[in-house]
C-alpha positions in Angstrom: 56.1 89.2 201.3 59.1 91.3 201.4 60.4 93.1 198.3 63.9 91.6 198.3 62.3 88.2 198.7 60.1 88.7 195.7 63.4 90.1 193.7 65.5 87.1 194.8 62.7 84.9 193.4 62.6 86.5 190.2 66.0 86.6 189.4 66.0 82.8 190.3 63.1 82.2 187.8 64.9 84.1 185.1 67.8 82.0 185.7 65.7 78.8 185.5 64.1 79.9 182.5 67.3 81.0 180.5 68.7 77.3 181.5 65.9 75.6 180.0 65.8 77.4 177.0 69.6 76.6 176.2 68.8 72.8 177.0 66.1 73.3 174.0 68.4 75.0 171.9 71.1 72.8 172.4 68.7 69.7 171.7 67.3 71.1 168.5 71.0 71.6 167.7 72.4 68.3 167.8 69.3 67.0 166.1 69.7 69.4 162.9 73.5 69.1 162.7 74.7 67.2 159.8 76.8 64.1 161.0 80.2 63.5 159.6 80.4 61.3 157.1 83.8 59.8 156.2 82.3 57.7 153.5 82.5 60.7 151.2 86.2 60.8 150.9 86.2 57.4 149.5 86.6 57.1 145.6 83.4 55.8 144.4 85.0 54.5 141.4 87.4 52.2 142.8 85.9 48.6 142.6 86.6 46.5 145.6 86.5 49.1 148.3 85.6 47.7 151.2 84.3 50.2 154.1 86.5 50.4 157.1 84.8 48.6 160.6 81.8 50.7 161.7 80.2 51.6 165.2 76.6 51.4 165.2 74.2 52.7 168.1 72.3 50.1 169.8 70.9 52.6 172.4 69.1 54.8 173.3 66.4 53.5 171.1 66.0 56.7 169.4 69.7 56.8 167.6 69.4 53.1 167.1 71.2 52.2 164.0 72.8 55.3 163.7 76.5 54.5 162.1 79.9 55.8 162.8 82.8 55.1 160.2 86.1 53.8 162.4 88.9 56.0 160.6 92.4 56.3 161.7 91.3 57.9 165.0 88.0 59.4 165.9 87.1 60.6 169.5 83.8 60.0 171.2 82.0 62.6 173.7 79.8 65.5 174.4 82.2 68.0 173.0 81.0 69.5 169.4 84.9 68.9 168.4 84.4 65.1 168.8 83.9 62.9 165.5 81.0 60.9 167.5 79.1 63.6 169.4 76.6 61.9 172.1 73.9 63.9 174.1 74.5 61.9 177.2 74.9 63.6 180.7 77.0 60.5 181.8 79.6 61.1 179.2 82.7 63.5 179.6 83.2 66.3 177.1 85.9 64.1 175.3 85.5 60.6 177.0 87.1 57.9 175.0 88.8 57.5 171.4 89.5 54.7 169.0 92.6 54.5 166.9 93.9 52.2 164.7 97.2 50.6 165.8 99.0 47.7 164.1 96.2 47.4 161.6 93.5 46.9 164.5 91.1 49.2 165.9 92.0 50.0 169.6 89.7 51.6 172.3 90.9 54.0 175.1 89.3 56.1 177.9 90.3 59.4 177.9 90.0 59.4 182.0 86.4 60.3 182.0 84.6 60.4 185.2 81.8 57.6 184.7 84.5 55.2 182.7 84.2 53.7 179.6 82.9 49.8 179.3 84.0 47.2 176.7 81.4 44.3 177.1 80.3 45.1 180.4 84.0 45.5 181.6 85.3 48.9 182.3 88.3 49.8 180.0 91.4 50.5 182.0 94.2 50.7 179.4 94.0 50.5 175.5 92.1 47.5 174.7 91.8 46.0 171.0 88.1 45.9 169.5 86.6 43.1 167.6 83.6 42.5 165.4 80.8 42.1 167.7 81.9 44.0 170.7 80.0 46.5 172.7 81.3 49.6 173.9 79.4 51.8 176.2 79.8 55.3 177.1 77.2 56.6 179.7 74.1 55.2 178.9 75.0 54.9 175.2 76.0 51.6 173.9 77.6 50.8 170.4 78.3 47.8 168.4 81.6 47.2 166.6 80.9 46.2 162.9 83.1 45.0 159.8 
């Protein structure tokens, strides 16, 4: 083999190793990062406190049962700035948002590449959420509960 080919292959191998290490570090970071828990803001001494609606992860199986409170507005996506961060290659950085309008929660796709689905129907405009609805972003499925 020529020395130039060996050098190119060495550089490519180093790039692949760095990409692999980046993915491992990112996966570990997502696993150990504390989730944002808005329930801690509620006053525990108020008697008839009822929690707001929640999103419960149904798939992937490794996250099944994970709960996210629905506040005035939450964003869902891969970005660390999102209130609900999902590690899904089919999700956009800031994929969708759920916000409160006229006393109800509304789901809106934020121009994602792969779309947001509500009960297996693609969301094309802001759509009201009901208890029992299933929201799918990439391969991650949430269920809306009260």
